[in-house]
C-alpha positions as CSV (number, residue, x, y, z in Angstrom):
1,M,-89.6,-98.9,119.1
2,T,-89.6,-95.2,118.9
3,G,-87.2,-94.1,116.2
4,R,-87.1,-97.6,114.7
5,E,-90.0,-97.2,112.3
6,D,-87.9,-98.2,109.3
7,D,-86.9,-101.4,111.0
8,V,-90.6,-102.3,111.6
9,K,-91.4,-101.4,108.0
10,R,-88.6,-103.8,106.8
11,A,-90.0,-106.5,109.1
12,L,-93.4,-106.2,107.5
13,E,-92.2,-105.7,103.9
14,Q,-89.2,-108.1,103.8
15,P,-89.6,-110.6,106.7
16,D,-87.3,-113.6,107.3
17,E,-90.3,-115.5,108.6
18,I,-94.0,-115.2,108.9
19,R,-96.2,-117.3,111.3
20,Q,-99.9,-117.4,111.8
21,S,-101.1,-117.1,115.4
22,K,-102.3,-120.3,117.1
23,S,-105.1,-118.4,118.8
24,D,-106.4,-116.1,116.0
25,E,-106.3,-117.1,112.4
26,W,-106.3,-113.5,111.3
27,V,-103.2,-112.5,113.2
28,Y,-99.7,-112.8,111.6
29,L,-96.3,-112.7,113.3
30,F,-93.5,-111.2,111.2
31,Y,-89.8,-111.7,112.1
32,K,-86.8,-109.8,110.7
33,A,-83.3,-110.8,111.9
34,E,-81.3,-108.0,113.5
35,R,-78.3,-110.2,114.5
36,E,-77.8,-113.8,115.7
37,K,-80.8,-114.8,117.8
38,R,-82.4,-111.3,117.8
39,W,-85.3,-110.3,115.7
40,I,-87.7,-107.4,115.1
41,Y,-91.1,-108.9,115.9
42,A,-94.2,-107.3,114.4
43,V,-97.8,-108.5,115.0
44,S,-100.5,-107.6,112.5
45,K,-104.1,-108.4,112.0
46,Q,-106.0,-108.7,108.8
47,T,-109.8,-108.2,108.6
48,A,-112.0,-108.3,105.5
49,E,-111.7,-104.5,105.2
50,E,-108.2,-103.6,106.5
51,G,-105.0,-104.7,108.1
52,F,-103.3,-103.1,111.0
53,L,-100.3,-103.4,113.3
54,I,-101.0,-104.6,116.8
55,T,-97.6,-104.4,118.4
56,T,-93.9,-104.6,117.6
57,Y,-90.8,-105.2,119.7
58,P,-87.3,-106.8,119.7
59,T,-87.3,-110.4,120.7
60,D,-84.8,-113.3,121.3
61,A,-87.3,-116.1,120.5
62,I,-89.6,-117.0,117.7
63,K,-93.1,-117.6,119.1
64,E,-95.2,-120.6,118.4
65,G,-97.6,-120.5,115.5
66,V,-98.0,-122.1,112.1
67,Q,-95.1,-121.2,109.9
68,I,-96.5,-119.9,106.6
69,W,-93.4,-118.5,105.0
70,H,-89.6,-118.7,105.6
71,K,-86.9,-116.9,103.6
């Protein structure tokens, strides 16, 4: 995702969908559509003191998890 920092920031600030991880209640999956059936996928974790980005990459599938928000 080198050079695509603005895309990742948009995915986190203006997502099309947010899901909560099935395996960790503190992990959130952010999706921002790029084009039909392609999204920027950003995974973040929230702790009591801080939040941080775990990973990000383009994807063609929305992962399982509890949907907590949809645009």
